[in-house]
C-alpha positions as CSV (number, residue, x, y, z in Angstrom):
1,X,-38.0,-11.7,12.9
2,X,-36.1,-13.0,9.8
3,X,-32.6,-11.6,9.2
4,X,-30.6,-11.5,6.1
5,X,-26.9,-10.5,5.7
6,X,-26.5,-8.8,2.4
7,X,-22.9,-8.6,1.1
8,X,-22.3,-6.6,-2.1
9,X,-19.7,-4.0,-3.2
10,X,-22.3,-2.2,-5.3
11,X,-24.2,0.5,-3.3
12,X,-27.0,0.3,-5.8
13,X,-27.4,-3.4,-5.3
14,X,-27.4,-2.9,-1.5
15,X,-30.0,-0.2,-1.6
16,X,-32.3,-2.2,-3.9
17,X,-31.9,-5.4,-1.9
18,X,-32.5,-3.6,1.4
19,X,-35.6,-1.9,0.0
20,X,-37.2,-5.1,-1.4
21,X,-36.4,-7.2,1.7
22,X,-37.3,-4.5,4.3
23,X,-40.7,-4.0,2.6
24,X,-41.5,-7.6,3.6
25,X,-40.5,-7.1,7.3
26,X,-37.1,-8.8,6.9
27,X,-34.3,-7.2,8.8
28,X,-31.2,-6.6,6.6
29,X,-27.6,-6.2,7.7
30,X,-25.5,-4.9,4.8
31,X,-21.7,-5.1,4.2
32,X,-19.5,-4.2,1.3
33,X,-16.8,-6.8,1.3
34,X,-16.2,-10.5,2.1
35,X,-14.1,-10.0,5.2
36,X,-16.8,-7.9,6.8
37,X,-19.4,-10.5,5.9
38,X,-17.3,-13.1,7.6
39,X,-17.0,-11.1,10.8
40,X,-20.7,-10.3,10.9
41,X,-21.9,-13.9,10.5
42,X,-21.8,-14.6,14.3
43,X,-23.0,-11.3,15.7
44,X,-25.7,-10.6,12.9
45,X,-26.8,-14.3,13.2
46,X,-28.6,-14.2,9.8
47,X,-31.0,-16.8,8.5
48,X,-29.8,-16.2,4.9
49,X,-26.6,-14.7,3.4
50,X,-27.0,-13.0,0.0
51,X,-23.5,-12.5,-1.4
52,X,-22.1,-11.1,-4.6
53,X,-20.1,-13.9,-6.2
54,X,-17.1,-11.6,-6.7
55,X,-16.6,-9.6,-3.5
56,X,-13.4,-7.9,-2.4
57,X,-11.2,-9.7,0.2
58,X,-13.4,-12.9,0.4
59,X,-15.6,-13.9,-2.5
60,X,-19.0,-15.7,-2.3
61,X,-17.3,-19.1,-2.8
62,X,-15.1,-18.5,0.3
63,X,-18.1,-17.4,2.4
64,X,-20.3,-20.3,1.3
65,X,-17.5,-22.9,2.0
66,X,-16.8,-21.3,5.4
67,X,-20.5,-21.4,6.4
68,X,-21.1,-25.0,5.4
69,X,-17.9,-26.1,7.3
70,X,-19.0,-24.5,10.6
71,X,-21.5,-26.6,12.6
72,X,-23.0,-23.6,14.3
73,X,-23.5,-21.8,10.9
74,X,-24.6,-24.6,8.7
75,X,-28.3,-23.6,9.0
76,X,-27.5,-20.3,7.2
77,X,-28.7,-20.5,3.6
78,X,-26.6,-18.9,0.9
79,X,-27.8,-17.1,-2.2
80,X,-25.2,-16.1,-4.8
81,X,-25.9,-12.8,-6.6
82,X,-24.1,-12.1,-9.9
83,X,-24.3,-9.3,-12.5
84,X,-25.6,-10.2,-15.9
85,X,-22.1,-10.1,-17.4
86,X,-20.4,-12.1,-14.5
87,X,-19.1,-15.4,-15.7
88,X,-18.8,-18.3,-13.3
89,X,-19.7,-22.0,-13.2
90,X,-23.1,-22.4,-11.5
91,X,-22.3,-26.0,-10.6
92,X,-19.1,-24.8,-8.8
93,X,-21.3,-22.4,-6.9
94,X,-23.7,-25.2,-5.8
95,X,-20.7,-27.4,-4.8
96,X,-19.4,-24.5,-2.7
97,X,-22.7,-24.3,-0.8
98,X,-25.0,-21.9,-2.7
99,X,-28.6,-22.8,-2.2
100,X,-29.8,-20.4,-4.9
101,X,-28.3,-18.1,-7.6
102,X,-29.8,-14.8,-8.6
103,X,-28.9,-12.3,-11.3
104,X,-28.6,-8.6,-10.6
105,X,-30.1,-6.1,-10.7
106,X,-32.5,-7.7,-8.2
107,X,-36.1,-8.1,-9.4
108,X,-38.4,-8.1,-6.4
109,X,-40.5,-11.2,-7.2
110,X,-37.4,-13.3,-8.1
111,X,-35.6,-12.2,-5.0
112,X,-38.5,-12.9,-2.7
113,X,-39.3,-16.2,-4.3
114,X,-35.7,-17.3,-3.7
115,X,-35.5,-15.9,-0.1
116,X,-38.8,-17.1,1.4
117,X,-38.3,-20.9,1.3
118,X,-34.7,-20.5,2.5
119,X,-35.8,-18.3,5.4
120,X,-38.3,-20.9,6.5
121,X,-35.7,-23.8,6.2
122,X,-33.1,-21.9,8.2
123,X,-35.6,-20.9,10.9
124,X,-36.9,-24.5,11.2
125,X,-33.3,-25.7,11.8
126,X,-32.7,-22.9,14.3
127,X,-35.8,-23.8,16.3
128,X,-34.9,-27.5,16.2
129,X,-31.4,-26.7,17.6
130,X,-32.8,-24.5,20.3
131,X,-35.1,-27.3,21.5
132,X,-32.2,-29.7,21.6
133,X,-30.5,-29.8,25.1
134,X,-26.8,-29.0,25.1
135,X,-26.9,-27.5,21.6
136,X,-24.2,-25.3,20.1
137,X,-26.3,-22.2,20.7
138,X,-24.3,-21.3,23.9
139,X,-21.1,-21.5,21.9
140,X,-22.5,-19.3,19.2
141,X,-23.6,-16.7,21.7
142,X,-20.2,-16.7,23.3
143,X,-18.5,-16.4,19.9
144,X,-20.8,-13.5,19.0
145,X,-20.0,-11.7,22.2
146,X,-16.3,-12.2,21.8
147,X,-16.5,-10.9,18.2
148,X,-18.3,-7.8,19.3
149,X,-15.8,-7.2,22.1
150,X,-12.8,-7.6,19.8
151,X,-14.3,-5.3,17.2
152,X,-14.9,-2.7,19.8
153,X,-11.4,-3.1,21.4
154,X,-9.3,-3.5,18.2
155,X,-8.6,0.3,17.6
156,X,-7.4,0.8,21.2
157,X,-5.3,-2.3,21.1
158,X,-3.7,-1.3,17.8
159,X,-2.8,2.2,19.3
160,X,-1.4,0.6,22.5
161,X,0.7,-1.9,20.6
162,X,2.0,0.8,18.2
163,X,3.0,3.0,21.2
164,X,4.8,0.1,22.9
165,X,6.7,-0.9,19.7
166,X,7.8,2.7,19.3
167,X,8.9,2.9,22.9
168,X,11.0,-0.3,22.6
169,X,12.5,0.9,19.3
170,X,13.4,4.3,20.8
171,X,15.1,2.6,23.8
172,X,17.1,0.2,21.6
173,X,18.8,3.0,19.7
174,X,22.5,3.1,20.8
175,X,24.1,6.5,20.6
176,X,27.1,6.6,18.4
177,X,30.2,7.5,20.5
178,X,33.9,7.5,20.2
179,X,35.5,4.0,19.7
180,X,36.2,2.2,23.0
181,X,39.7,1.5,24.1
182,X,41.0,-1.9,23.1
183,X,41.2,-4.5,25.8
184,X,44.4,-5.9,24.4
185,X,47.5,-5.6,26.6
186,X,49.8,-2.7,25.7
187,X,53.5,-2.5,25.9
188,X,55.0,-0.3,28.4
189,X,56.9,-0.3,31.7
190,X,56.3,-3.6,33.4
191,X,54.6,-5.1,30.4
192,X,56.7,-7.0,27.9
193,X,55.5,-7.9,24.4
194,X,57.5,-11.1,24.0
């Protein structure tokens, strides 16, 4: 089954994209910011990323450059989605790694016309890699498993670290007490201050 990672901070764009793509039997994983999209690349293992050009945390340019720089992700095709009023240089988008550019709101025929050939290209590359002995598929599976494990463990790790830091900070507090007696010699019987 084909899978698309859809990254957009507009709930309306997500719902419309999901509806159009799902009606064609395409599985859709949706996220609302660039950092989430980056984390989901390995565990969602999409064939195509459709990303808003201007996402919070990481924009479409960052995501496309990252994908094209990673050998195990290079087969993922990237579609930039931009609102009608969004201004950006389309050549810069292509240079960053965009395989196609769409305007929002999504129009079903335009979205599907852009997606279908890219899905086929990505799946052909995926099949070729899986047939190649010693391919990077094992590394990708391991990275996906590690990512899922870290995502699941992160809240507990944060709590444990916060508790330990508080414990250390509480033990380091030195109570304020009376000044200590000076270690300097004093004058008195048997002691001369010459």
